[in-house]
C-alpha positions in Angstrom: -31.1 -26.1 2.8 -29.6 -28.6 0.4 -30.6 -29.1 -3.2 -30.4 -32.1 -5.5 -27.5 -32.0 -8.0 -28.5 -29.2 -10.3 -27.3 -29.3 -13.9 -28.8 -26.5 -16.0 -29.4 -26.7 -19.7 -26.2 -25.3 -21.2 -27.5 -25.0 -24.8 -27.4 -21.6 -26.3 -30.7 -19.8 -25.6 -32.8 -20.0 -28.7 -35.0 -17.2 -30.1 -33.3 -14.4 -28.2 -32.7 -11.4 -30.3 -31.2 -8.0 -29.8 -34.7 -6.6 -29.5 -35.1 -4.9 -26.1 -38.1 -5.2 -23.9 -39.4 -2.8 -21.3 -36.5 -3.6 -18.9 -33.7 -3.4 -21.4 -33.4 -7.1 -22.1 -33.7 -9.1 -25.3 -37.1 -10.6 -25.8 -38.1 -13.6 -27.9 -38.9 -12.9 -31.6 -42.1 -14.8 -30.9 -43.3 -11.9 -28.8 -44.5 -10.0 -32.0 -45.9 -7.0 -30.2 -42.6 -6.3 -28.5 -40.7 -7.0 -31.6 -42.8 -4.8 -33.9 -42.7 -1.9 -31.4 -39.0 -2.2 -31.0 -38.3 -2.3 -34.7 -40.2 0.8 -35.3 -37.2 2.7 -33.8 -38.9 3.6 -30.5 -36.1 2.1 -28.5 -32.9 4.1 -28.7 -29.5 2.3 -28.7 -27.6 2.7 -25.4 -24.2 1.8 -26.8 -22.5 2.6 -30.1 -22.1 -0.1 -32.7 -18.5 -1.3 -32.8 -16.4 0.0 -35.8 -15.5 -2.5 -38.5 -11.9 -3.9 -38.6 -11.4 -1.9 -41.8 -12.5 1.4 -40.2 -10.4 0.7 -37.2 -7.3 0.0 -39.3 -7.9 3.1 -41.3 -8.5 5.2 -38.2 -5.3 4.0 -36.7 -3.3 4.9 -39.8 -4.9 8.3 -39.8 -4.2 8.8 -36.1 -7.9 9.5 -35.2 -7.9 6.5 -32.9 -5.3 7.3 -30.3 -2.1 9.1 -31.3 0.2 8.5 -28.4 0.2 6.4 -25.2 2.4 8.6 -23.0 -0.5 10.0 -21.0 -3.4 8.3 -19.2 -6.7 8.2 -20.9 -10.0 8.1 -19.1 -13.1 6.2 -20.1 -15.9 8.2 -18.5 -18.9 6.0 -17.6 -20.5 2.7 -18.6 -21.7 4.0 -22.0 -18.2 5.1 -23.0 -16.8 1.7 -22.0 -19.2 0.2 -24.6 -19.5 -3.3 -23.2 -15.8 -3.8 -22.7 -15.0 -5.7 -19.5 -12.1 -5.5 -17.1 -8.8 -6.5 -18.8 -10.1 -6.4 -22.4 -7.9 -5.0 -25.1 -9.7 -2.2 -26.9 -9.3 0.6 -29.4 -10.6 4.0 -28.3 -11.4 7.2 -30.0 -10.6 10.5 -28.2 -13.5 12.7 -27.4 -13.4 16.4 -28.4 -11.5 18.4 -25.9 -14.6 20.1 -24.5 -15.8 16.7 -23.4 -12.6 15.8 -21.5 -12.7 15.1 -17.8 -12.2 18.1 -15.6 -10.4 17.1 -12.5 -10.8 19.1 -9.3 -9.1 17.2 -6.5 -10.9 19.0 -3.8 -14.4 19.0 -5.3 -15.6 15.5 -4.5 -15.9 13.2 -1.6 -15.0 10.3 -3.7 -11.3 11.1 -3.9 -8.9 10.9 -1.0 -6.8 14.0 -0.7 -3.1 13.9 -1.2 -2.7 10.1 -1.0 -3.2 7.1 -3.2 -6.6 5.5 -2.4 -6.7 2.1 -0.9 -7.1 -1.3 -2.6 -10.4 -3.0 -2.6 -11.4 -3.4 1.0 -10.4 -6.7 2.6 -7.6 -7.3 0.2 -3.9 -7.4 0.6 -2.0 -4.2 0.1 0.3 -3.9 -2.8 0.5 -3.0 -6.4 -2.0 -5.0 -8.5 -2.0 -5.1 -12.2 -4.6 -6.8 -14.3 -4.2 -8.5 -17.7 -0.8 -7.5 -19.1 -0.4 -7.0 -22.8 3.2 -6.9 -24.1 1.8 -6.9 -27.7 4.1 -6.2 -30.5 1.4 -3.9 -31.9 1.6 -5.0 -35.5 -2.0 -4.2 -36.1 -3.3 -1.7 -33.6 -2.6 0.2 -30.5 -4.1 -1.7 -27.6 -5.8 -0.2 -24.6 -6.5 -2.2 -21.6 -9.7 -1.3 -19.8 -10.4 -1.6 -16.1 -14.2 -1.0 -15.9 -16.6 -0.9 -13.1 -20.3 -1.3 -13.8 -21.9 -0.6 -10.5 -22.3 3.1 -10.0 -24.4 2.8 -6.8 -21.6 2.7 -4.2 -21.1 5.9 -2.3 -19.0 7.2 0.5 -21.7 6.8 3.1 -20.6 3.2 3.6 -23.7 1.6 2.4 -23.5 -0.6 -0.6 -20.8 -3.1 -1.4 -17.3 -3.5 0.0 -16.0 -1.9 -3.2 -17.3 1.4 -1.8 -16.6 5.0 -2.6 -15.4 4.3 -6.1 -14.6 6.8 -8.7 -16.7 4.8 -11.0 -16.9 7.2 -13.8 -13.2 7.6 -14.3 -11.0 4.7 -15.4 -7.3 4.9 -16.3 -6.1 3.1 -19.4 -2.6 2.4 -20.7 -2.1 2.4 -24.4 0.2 0.5 -26.6 1.1 2.3 -29.8 3.2 2.2 -32.9 6.5 3.9 -33.1 7.2 4.9 -36.7 9.3 2.3 -38.4 9.5 0.1 -35.3 7.8 -2.9 -33.9 7.3 -2.1 -30.2 6.2 -4.2 -27.3 4.9 -1.5 -25.1 4.0 -2.1 -21.5 0.2 -2.0 -21.3 -1.4 -2.5 -18.0 -3.9 -1.2 -15.6 -3.8 -1.1 -11.9 -6.5 -3.3 -10.4 -7.5 -0.9 -7.7 -11.2 -0.9 -7.5 -11.1 1.8 -4.9 -8.2 3.4 -6.5 -9.2 4.1 -10.0 -8.0 7.7 -10.1 -4.8 7.1 -8.1 -2.8 8.7 -10.9 -4.5 12.1 -10.6 -3.8 12.7 -6.9 -1.7 15.8 -6.7 -2.7 17.6 -9.8 -3.1 21.4 -9.9 -6.4 22.7 -8.6 -8.1 22.2 -12.0 -6.8 19.9 -14.7 -8.1 18.3 -18.0 -7.7 14.6 -18.5 -7.9 13.2 -22.0 -11.1 11.2 -22.3 -12.2 8.6 -24.8 -14.8 6.1 -25.8 -14.3 2.4 -26.8 -15.0 1.8 -30.5 -13.7 -1.7 -30.9 -12.7 -4.7 -28.7 -9.4 -6.2 -30.1 -9.4 -9.1 -27.7 -11.8 -10.2 -25.0 -9.4 -11.0 -22.2 -12.1 -11.1 -19.6 -13.5 -14.7 -19.3 -17.1 -13.4 -19.5 -17.8 -15.7 -16.5 -19.0 -14.3 -13.1 -20.2 -15.7 -9.8 -23.3 -14.2 -8.2 -26.9 -14.7 -7.2 -30.2 -15.4 -8.9 -33.2 -13.2 -8.4 -36.7 -13.0 -9.9 -37.5 -10.0 -12.0 -39.4 -7.2 -10.2 -42.4 -7.0 -12.6 -44.3 -10.2 -12.2 -46.8 -9.2 -14.9 -44.3 -8.7 -17.7 -43.5 -11.1 -20.5 -39.9 -11.1 -19.4 -40.8 -12.5 -15.9 -42.1 -15.7 -17.6 -38.8 -16.2 -19.6 -35.9 -14.7 -17.7 -34.3 -14.4 -14.2 -31.9 -11.7 -13.2 -28.3 -12.7 -12.4 -26.5 -10.3 -10.1 -22.7 -10.7 -10.2 -20.7 -10.4 -7.0 -18.1 -8.5 -9.0 -19.6 -5.1 -9.7 -17.4 -4.6 -12.7 -19.6 -7.1 -14.5 -23.1 -6.0 -15.7 -26.3 -7.6 -14.5 -27.3 -10.5 -16.7 -30.6 -11.9 -17.8 -30.7 -15.7 -17.9 -33.4 -17.9 -19.4 -35.6 -19.5 -16.7 -35.0 -22.9 -18.5 -31.4 -22.6 -17.3 -32.5 -22.1 -13.7 -33.3 -24.8 -11.1 -36.8 -26.2 -11.7 -38.3 -24.9 -8.4 -36.5 -21.5 -8.6 -39.6 -19.5 -9.6 -41.8 -21.0 -6.9 -39.1 -21.1 -4.2 -36.7 -18.3 -5.0 -35.8 -17.7 -1.3 -34.3 -21.2 -1.1 -31.6 -20.0 -3.5 -31.0 -16.6 -2.0 -27.6 -17.7 -0.6 -26.7 -20.1 -3.5 -23.7 -19.1 -5.5 -24.0 -19.6 -9.3 -21.7 -19.2 -12.2 -23.0 -17.4 -15.3 -21.4 -16.7 -18.6 -22.2 -13.7 -20.8 -23.2 -14.9 -24.3 -24.3 -11.6 -25.8 -24.7 -7.9 -25.0 -26.5 -5.9 -27.6 -26.2 -2.1 -28.2 -29.8 -1.5 -27.1 -29.6 -3.2 -23.8 -28.3 -2.1 -20.4 -28.0 -5.7 -19.4 -26.1 -8.6 -20.9 -27.7 -11.9 -21.8 -26.2 -15.0 -20.3 -26.3 -18.7 -19.6 -26.3 -20.2 -16.1 -23.4 -22.6 -16.1 -23.3 -24.2 -12.7 -24.6 -24.0 -9.1 -21.5 -23.8 -6.9 -23.0 -24.2 -3.4 -23.5 -21.9 -0.5 -22.0 -18.4 -0.6 -19.4 -17.8 2.1 -18.1 -21.4 2.1 -14.5 -22.0 1.0 -14.8 -24.5 -1.8 -17.8 -22.9 -3.7 -16.2 -19.4 -3.4 -12.8 -20.8 -4.5 -14.3 -22.6 -7.5 -16.0 -19.3 -8.5 -12.8 -17.4 -8.3 -11.0 -19.9 -10.4 -13.7 -20.0 -13.0 -14.0 -16.2 -13.2 -10.3 -15.9 -14.0 -10.3 -18.8 -16.5 -8.1 -21.1 -14.4 -8.3 -24.7 -15.7 -8.7 -26.9 -12.6 -10.0 -30.0 -14.3 -8.3 -33.3 -14.0 -5.6 -34.0 -16.7 -7.0 -36.1 -19.6 -5.9 -39.7 -20.3 -4.2 -38.3 -23.5 -2.0 -36.1 -21.3 -1.3 -38.8 -18.7 -0.3 -41.2 -21.5 2.7 -38.8 -22.1 4.1 -39.7 -18.6 6.5 -42.6 -17.9 4.2 -45.6 -17.6 6.5 -48.1 -15.8 6.6 -47.0 -12.2 8.7 -46.7 -10.2 10.6 -44.8 -12.9 14.4 -44.9 -13.0 16.8 -42.7 -15.0 18.1 -44.7 -18.0 21.8 -45.5 -17.9 22.4 -43.8 -21.2 20.9 -40.5 -19.8 23.3 -40.7 -16.8 26.3 -41.1 -19.2 25.3 -37.9 -21.1 25.2 -35.7 -17.9 27.7 -34.3 -15.4 27.3 -36.5 -12.4 27.0 -34.5 -9.2 25.4 -37.2 -7.1 28.3 -37.3 -4.6 28.2 -33.5 -4.1 26.5 -32.0 -1.0 23.4 -30.7 -2.7 20.2 -29.7 -0.8 16.9 -27.8 -1.3 15.5 -24.9 0.8 11.7 -24.3 0.5 8.6 -23.5 2.5 8.0 -26.4 4.9 4.8 -27.4 3.1 6.3 -27.3 -0.4 6.0 -30.5 -2.5 7.1 -29.2 -5.9 10.8 -28.6 -5.3 12.2 -26.8 -8.4 15.6 -25.8 -7.2 18.6 -27.1 -5.2 21.9 -25.5 -4.1 25.5 -26.6 -3.5 28.6 -24.8 -2.3 32.0 -26.5 -2.3 35.0 -24.7 -0.8 38.0 -24.8 -3.2 41.7 -24.9 -2.2 42.4 -21.3 -3.2 39.7 -19.9 -0.9 37.0 -19.6 -3.6 33.8 -21.5 -3.8 32.1 -23.7 -6.5 28.5 -22.7 -6.2 25.7 -24.5 -8.0 22.1 -23.8 -8.8 20.4 -27.0 -9.9 17.0 -26.7 -11.5 14.6 -29.6 -12.2 15.0 -30.7 -15.8 11.3 -30.6 -16.5 11.8 -30.3 -20.3 13.1 -33.9 -20.3 9.6 -35.1 -19.2 7.6 -32.7 -21.4 8.2 -33.6 -25.1 7.7 -30.6 -27.4 4.4 -30.8 -29.3 2.9 -33.5 -27.1 -0.5 -33.3 -25.4 1.2 -32.7 -22.1 3.2 -29.8 -23.7 0.0 -28.3 -25.1 -1.9 -28.4 -21.8 1.1 -27.1 -19.8 1.5 -24.3 -22.3 -2.2 -23.4 -22.0 -2.2 -23.4 -18.2 1.1 -21.6 -18.3 1.5 -21.5 -14.5 0.5 -23.3 -11.3 -1.9 -21.3 -9.2 -1.3 -21.1 -5.5 -4.4 -20.8 -3.3 -4.3 -20.6 0.5 -5.5 -24.2 0.9 -4.2 -25.9 -2.3 -2.3 -25.7 -5.5 -3.8 -26.0 -9.0 -0.8 -27.5 -10.8 0.5 -26.7 -14.3 1.7 -30.3 -14.7 0.3 -33.6 -13.5 1.2 -34.4 -9.8 3.4 -37.4 -10.8 5.7 -34.8 -12.4 5.2 -31.9 -10.0 5.6 -33.9 -6.8 7.6 -37.0 -7.8 9.5 -37.3 -11.0 10.6 -33.7 -11.4 10.5 -32.5 -7.8 14.0 -32.6 -6.3 13.1 -34.8 -3.4 15.9 -35.9 -1.1 17.7 -39.3 -1.2 16.8 -39.8 -4.9 18.7 -39.4 -8.2 17.2 -36.5 -10.1 17.7 -34.9 -13.5 18.7 -31.2 -13.4 19.8 -28.3 -15.5 22.6 -26.5 -13.6 24.5 -23.2 -13.5 27.8 -23.6 -11.7 30.1 -20.7 -10.9 33.4 -20.3 -9.2 32.9 -17.3 -6.9 35.1 -15.3 -4.6 33.9 -14.9 -1.0 32.8 -11.4 -2.1 30.6 -12.9 -4.8 32.7 -12.0 -7.8 32.2 -14.5 -10.7 35.5 -16.0 -11.8 34.0 -18.7 -14.1 30.6 -20.0 -15.2 29.3 -23.3 -16.5 25.9 -24.4 -17.8 24.8 -28.0 -18.4 22.6 -31.0 -17.9 23.4 -32.7 -14.6 22.2 -35.4 -12.3 22.0 -34.8 -8.5 21.2 -36.7 -5.3 19.8 -34.2 -2.8 21.0 -35.0 0.7 18.4 -32.9 2.6 15.1 -31.1 2.2 15.6 -28.0 4.3 12.8 -25.6 5.2 13.4 -21.9 5.4 13.2 -22.3 9.2 15.9 -25.0 9.1 18.2 -22.8 7.1 17.4 -19.8 9.3 18.4 -21.7 12.4 21.7 -22.6 10.8 22.4 -19.0 9.8 21.6 -17.8 13.3 24.0 -20.3 14.9 27.2 -19.9 12.9 29.5 -21.4 15.6 27.2 -23.9 17.2 25.8 -27.1 15.7 22.0 -27.2 15.2 20.7 -30.2 17.2 19.7 -33.2 14.9 16.2 -33.1 16.4 15.8 -29.6 14.8 16.9 -30.7 11.4 15.3 -33.0 8.7 16.9 -36.3 7.8 20.3 -36.0 6.1 21.6 -38.7 3.8 24.4 -40.8 5.3 27.0 -39.7 2.7 26.9 -36.2 4.2 26.7 -34.8 7.7 24.6 -32.1 9.3 27.8 -30.1 9.9 28.6 -30.2 6.2 25.2 -29.0 5.2 25.4 -26.3 8.0 28.7 -25.0 6.7 27.4 -24.9 3.1 24.4 -22.9 4.2 26.7 -20.5 6.1 29.0 -20.1 3.1 26.1 -19.5 0.8 24.7 -16.9 3.3 27.9 -15.0 3.4 28.2 -14.9 -0.4 24.5 -14.0 -0.8 25.0 -11.0 1.6 27.8 -9.7 -0.6 25.7 -10.3 -3.8 22.8 -8.5 -2.3 24.9 -5.6 -1.0 26.4 -5.2 -4.5 22.9 -5.4 -6.2 21.5 -2.6 -4.1 24.7 -0.6 -4.4 24.3 -1.0 -8.2 20.8 0.5 -8.0 18.2 -2.3 -7.4 14.9 -1.6 -5.7 12.8 -3.9 -3.5 9.4 -2.9 -2.2 8.7 -5.3 0.6 5.0 -5.3 1.4 3.0 -7.0 4.1 1.9 -10.5 3.1 -0.6 -12.7 5.0 0.0 -16.3 5.9 -2.7 -18.5 7.5 -2.8 -21.5 9.8 -5.7 -23.8 8.9 -7.7 -26.2 11.0 -6.7 -29.7 9.9 -10.2 -31.1 9.9 -12.4 -28.2 8.8 -9.9 -26.3 6.6 -11.1 -23.1 8.2 -8.5 -20.4 9.1 -7.5 -20.6 12.7 -5.3 -17.6 12.6 -3.0 -15.5 10.4 0.3 -13.7 10.6 2.4 -11.4 8.5 4.9 -13.6 6.5 8.4 -12.8 7.7 11.0 -12.5 4.9 14.3 -13.6 6.5 17.9 -14.2 5.7 17.2 -17.8 4.6 14.7 -16.4 2.0 17.2 -13.8 0.9 19.9 -16.4 0.5 17.8 -18.5 -2.0 16.6 -15.3 -3.8 20.1 -14.1 -4.5 21.2 -17.3 -6.2 18.0 -17.6 -8.2 18.4 -14.1 -9.5 22.0 -14.8 -10.3 21.1 -17.9 -12.3 18.2 -16.2 -14.1 20.5 -13.3 -15.2 23.3 -15.7 -16.3 20.8 -17.7 -18.4 19.3 -14.5 -19.9 22.7 -13.4 -21.2 23.5 -17.0 -22.5 20.4 -17.4 -24.5 20.4 -13.8 -25.8 24.0 -14.2 -27.0 23.1 -17.4 -28.8 19.7 -16.4 -30.2 19.5 -12.5 -30.3 16.2 -12.7 -32.2 14.5 -15.7 -30.4 15.3 -15.4 -26.7 12.4 -15.4 -24.3 13.3 -12.6 -21.8 11.6 -10.7 -19.0 11.6 -6.9 -18.9 10.3 -4.5 -16.4 9.3 -1.1 -17.8 10.0 2.1 -15.7 7.1 3.4 -13.5 4.2 5.3 -15.1 5.6 8.8 -15.3 2.5 10.7 -14.4 1.7 8.6 -11.3 5.3 8.9 -10.2 5.3 12.6 -10.5 2.0 12.8 -8.6 3.5 10.7 -5.8 6.6 12.9 -5.8 4.4 16.0 -5.4 2.5 14.3 -2.6 5.8 13.5 -0.8 6.9 17.1 -1.1 3.6 18.3 0.4 4.1 15.9 3.3 7.7 17.0 3.9 9.2 13.6 2.8 12.5 14.0 1.0 12.0 11.2 -1.5 14.2 10.8 -4.6 12.3 9.2 -7.5 14.9 9.6 -10.2 15.7 5.9 -10.4 14.9 2.5 -8.8 18.0 2.7 -6.7 17.2 6.3 -5.6 13.7 5.2 -4.4 15.2 2.2 -2.5 17.8 4.5 -0.8 15.2 7.1 0.1 13.0 4.5 1.7 16.0 3.0 3.6 17.3 6.4 4.8 14.0 8.1 5.5 12.7 6.1 8.4 14.0 4.9 11.8 13.3 1.6 13.6 10.7 2.8 16.0 7.1 1.5 15.6 5.8 4.8 14.1 8.6 5.0 11.5 8.2 1.4 10.4 4.5 1.9 10.0 5.1 5.1 7.9 7.6 3.1 5.8 4.9 0.4 5.1 2.5 3.0 3.9 5.0 4.8 1.7 6.3 1.5 0.3 2.7 0.7 -0.6 2.3 4.1 -2.3 5.6 3.6 -4.2 4.4 0.3 -5.6 1.4 1.8 -7.3 3.1 3.6 -10.2 5.2 0.4 -10.9 4.3 -1.4 -14.0 4.3 -5.2 -14.2 7.2 -7.2 -15.6 6.6 -8.9 -18.9 7.8 -11.9 -20.8 8.8 -10.9 -24.4 10.6 -12.2 -27.4 13.9 -10.4 -28.0 13.3 -10.3 -31.8 10.1 -8.2 -31.4 11.8 -5.2 -29.8 14.2 -3.1 -31.8 15.5 -0.9 -28.9 17.5 -3.0 -26.5 17.1 -0.3 -23.9 13.5 -1.6 -23.6 14.9 -5.0 -22.5 15.9 -3.6 -19.2 14.5 -4.7 -15.8 13.7 -1.5 -13.9 13.5 -2.9 -10.3 16.6 -5.1 -10.7 18.4 -2.4 -12.7 19.9 -5.0 -15.1 20.0 -5.1 -18.9 18.8 -8.7 -19.3 16.7 -11.0 -17.2 14.6 -14.1 -17.7 12.9 -16.9 -15.7 14.8 -20.2 -15.6 14.5 -21.4 -12.0 10.8 -22.6 -11.7 10.0 -24.9 -14.6 7.6 -27.1 -12.5 5.3 -24.2 -12.1 6.0 -21.8 -14.9 5.8 -22.7 -18.6 8.0 -19.7 -19.6 10.9 -21.4 -17.7 10.3 -24.6 -19.8 10.7 -22.5 -23.0 13.9 -21.0 -21.6 15.2 -24.5 -20.7 14.7 -25.5 -24.3 16.5 -22.4 -25.6 19.4 -23.0 -23.2 19.6 -26.6 -24.3 19.8 -25.4 -27.9 22.4 -22.8 -27.0 24.6 -25.5 -25.5 24.2 -27.8 -28.5 22.0 -30.4 -26.7 19.2 -30.0 -29.3 18.1 -28.0 -32.3 16.7 -24.5 -31.8 12.9 -24.7 -31.5 11.4 -23.8 -34.9 9.4 -20.8 -33.7 9.3 -17.4 -35.3 9.7 -14.4 -33.1 6.1 -13.4 -33.6 4.9 -16.8 -32.5 7.2 -16.8 -29.4 5.8 -13.4 -28.6 2.3 -14.8 -28.6 3.4 -17.4 -26.2 4.9 -14.7 -24.0 1.7 -12.8 -24.1 -0.2 -15.8 -23.0 2.2 -16.5 -20.1 1.8 -12.9 -19.1 -2.0 -13.1 -19.1 -2.0 -16.4 -17.1 0.6 -15.1 -14.6 -1.4 -12.1 -13.9 -4.7 -14.1 -13.5 -2.8 -16.4 -11.2 -1.6 -13.5 -9.0 -5.1 -12.1 -8.9 -6.6 -15.4 -7.9 -4.0 -15.8 -5.2 -4.9 -12.4 -3.8 -8.6 -13.2 -3.9 -8.0 -16.5 -2.1 -6.1 -14.7 0.6 -9.0 -12.2 0.8 -11.5 -15.0 1.0 -9.7 -16.7 3.9 -9.2 -13.4 5.8 -12.9 -12.5 5.4 -13.8 -15.9 6.8 -11.4 -15.4 9.7 -13.0 -12.1 10.5 -16.4 -13.8 10.5 -15.3 -16.8 12.5 -12.8 -15.2 14.9 -13.7 -11.5 14.9 -14.0 -8.8 15.7 -10.2 -8.3 15.2 -8.4 -5.3 16.6 -5.2 -3.7 15.3 -3.2 -0.5 14.9 -3.6 1.1 11.6 -2.0 4.0 9.7 -4.0 6.5 7.7 -3.0 6.7 4.0 -5.8 8.8 2.5 -8.2 11.4 3.9 -11.6 12.3 2.4 -14.3 14.7 3.6 -16.5 11.8 4.9 -14.1 8.9 5.4 -10.4 7.9 5.4 -8.4 5.0 4.3 -6.1 3.0 6.6 -3.5 0.2 6.3 -4.2 -2.3 9.0 -0.7 -3.1 10.3 -1.3 -6.4 12.0 -2.9 -8.0 8.9 -1.6 -5.9 5.9 -5.1 -5.2 4.6 -6.5 -1.8 3.6 -9.9 -0.6 4.6 -12.0 2.6 4.4 -13.4 3.9 7.6 -16.7 5.9 7.2 -17.6 8.8 9.5 -21.3 7.9 9.5 -20.5 4.4 10.9 -18.9 6.0 14.0 -20.6 7.4 17.1 -19.6 11.0 16.3 -21.2 14.2 17.3 -19.8 15.9 14.3 -16.9 15.8 11.8 -15.1 18.5 9.9 -12.9 18.3 6.8 -10.4 21.1 6.0 -6.9 21.6 4.6 -3.8 22.9 6.4 -1.8 24.2 3.5 -2.2 21.3 1.1 -2.5 18.7 3.8 -6.1 17.3 4.3 -7.4 17.0 7.9 -10.5 15.4 9.2 -11.5 16.4 12.7 -13.7 13.9 14.5 -15.8 15.0 17.5 -16.8 11.8 19.4 -20.0 11.4 21.3 -18.9 10.9 24.9 -19.8 7.6 26.5 -20.5 9.5 29.8 -22.7 12.5 29.0 -21.1 14.5 31.8 -17.7 14.4 30.0 -16.6 16.7 27.3 -16.6 15.2 23.8 -13.2 14.0 22.6 -11.7 15.5 19.5 -9.5 13.4 17.2 -7.6 14.8 14.2 -7.1 12.4 11.3 -4.3 13.2 8.9 -2.1 11.1 6.6 0.3 9.0 8.7 -2.0 9.3 11.8 -1.7 6.1 13.8 -5.1 4.9 14.9 -6.8 1.8 16.4 -9.4 0.0 14.3 -11.7 -3.0 14.8 -12.5 -5.3 11.8 -16.0 -6.8 12.1 -18.1 -9.0 10.0 -21.1 -7.7 8.2 -24.4 -9.5 7.6 -23.6 -10.1 4.0 -21.5 -13.1 3.3 -17.7 -12.5 3.4 -18.1 -8.7 3.9 -16.4 -6.9 6.8 -15.9 -3.3 7.7 -13.4 -1.3 9.7 -14.5 0.8 12.7 -12.3 3.3 14.4 -11.8 2.8 18.2 -12.6 5.9 20.2 -9.4 7.3 21.8 -9.1 6.3 25.4 -11.2 3.1 25.2 -9.8 -0.3 26.1 -6.5 -1.5 24.6 -5.9 -3.8 21.7 -6.4 -7.5 21.7 -3.3 -9.8 21.9 -1.7 -11.2 18.8 -3.6 -13.6 16.6 -2.7 -16.7 16.6 3.0 -20.6 1.0 5.0 -21.0 -2.1 6.6 -17.6 -2.9 8.6 -16.5 -5.9 12.2 -17.2 -4.9 13.4 -15.2 -7.9 11.3 -12.2 -6.8 12.4 -9.4 -9.0 9.9 -7.0 -7.5 8.1 -6.4 -10.8 4.6 -5.7 -9.6 
């Protein structure tokens, strides 16, 4: 049913103290009986009081609060997490050794044997990292916590989609001092709700893991907002029932929250069932030591659960994405007289490339065109190749309201159905976007290259271009695939009359040939790329619902653009670092987490896979050599690629003046000493900062008056927002896929097993790139039996025969088994499960009927 526009009272709840009532929630001081009883000490605190800043500082100096961050630390249970939420930066105190976690890999059903457990069901595969923190650690070691507050999920398949979690054990990364140094250590946790103990997979039969408890929250990175549902309290006779409702978050990493009834819809108490499927947003305002539950304010009613827009708004709010309209103060910073034209004096100050054959290559739906390419053959057989990037900094005055809002947003956020832009659309899609047949301001890197990609000369500068064509990746791919035959005009976009289709075609072919050489050299020099399955959707034009989905294909046209974006980013990194060794904004990618990598290496040894993990290049070569081109080999490669991504840390923006050891500047996956982001200033604020630094390095302007510590804080914020953006994008894809299963399912696909437990197993669903857990008790089995063959886990399924006269079919499930699964919607909104198809039943169904990072340096 529909409800009138509901706007709850957002004032801070009055009269709520830390006093805990019978259900562990704060009660009003006016309830003197409860208050008097509580203050007599009868209610024991659940959580420890946080240490003071002074005690924390002293403890860090003495080394009693974390002494090194080289090994993983586990926070065992809700009490030890001490009210810290996912992504928070915290200080922890190690527990005595006798209280450390004992790990016995074979002892519990919650851990898959010999493999990395799957991602949260229904989500894309891949390495996920939450809330980066490249802190310079002036004050304290930082720990990032990934906490789960729902301990009810079990392997029997009942409970939420976040099932079979190892809820008690959470891995943390720690950022610590090095004596005499300021160090920006890579602190990150993997966001793997069903994979929280992935780094303890192949340990010896019994092992101790350092355990700790949270004693102080350095920074609340979590937004403290959650989407979920309202319920009445169970005890109708209690004082609490008349004052509070229970908010149950959809994200089980967030505690249940009590909200004042005055915040709730007026008829909620009398008609609670009317709101059973209504999605709300709640914000935690307090969480006292003596309460199992937080206290919150109901912020907004979003609409019906399971619908795209309410769910999307909930995701954006939870991750702190600002999707409000830009204010009038911000819009006043934009050029007012439209249509805007480039001032003649600005043209005179720039290198004029308007007569050159310059074009863009982007996804067909892209409207924010950051980058363009050119390739001019020279008489001596070399090529003048240009990368031309939108000169966004021209339109974003430093210190303006526009600059402040863009800095705060830090990134555009790409959802399946729309974009939440970093900049107003007038800039994103018109003034800055390198649209064809229009004069545009750009910042260019221009090289003279040999056909083999060797750099003979390099030039940086402000330019003006006039793009002759807006090519899609499909257009460029057609050109690449027909090197000797002209692509029909009907298959190409409009091309400006100053240039011909043949000229553009030849430029694309020349760029492709050079890009192939650059790529070959990069991988020969030790780069790593972990290509993982990525979903793309086709949406119904009228309803916006997903009609179908497919795995996004990464083709030669994508690789062409990627190579030149990487080349430009590396060139700019060296330029700004040479000019400003203390104030360059760079991007580093730390090596993989040592322990997780060694566990994976041991797993590969057990599985008879000769993988070399000694370097990024060694991993890449192993993956390339290990597998053939048959269907089974390719599926096995997808699974192993997925596993290899998990120990990888995230790449981080940082200020060069904060790190003393230049070895830490390196980018592991690219295997280069210096890297930055320059090529996407319309959608990344870090790139705008880099543009300003490059302009200063070239003498166009003064160096921005920013101390290294301040620039590092900006880098931290860009890291936080980039990570939140990545997570929101993943959740958006997960939302649309869940809706597709509901609307179009059940969906069938081949899948490969990547983890085996005693009661279940994890699979990578190959057609859709999602990971799911398949539970034995959801299958029509007569029995199932788990055992090990050597160190390899096996699960034998004995199927109940459809025809009672037949013998039951036995099926052995091991890692890398190829199976058939059915994805089917569950009764709960946006939940779906995976069911194994019995061997010998009917075949699979037919096939079901994006802005990506072009400078994808494979950091995550």
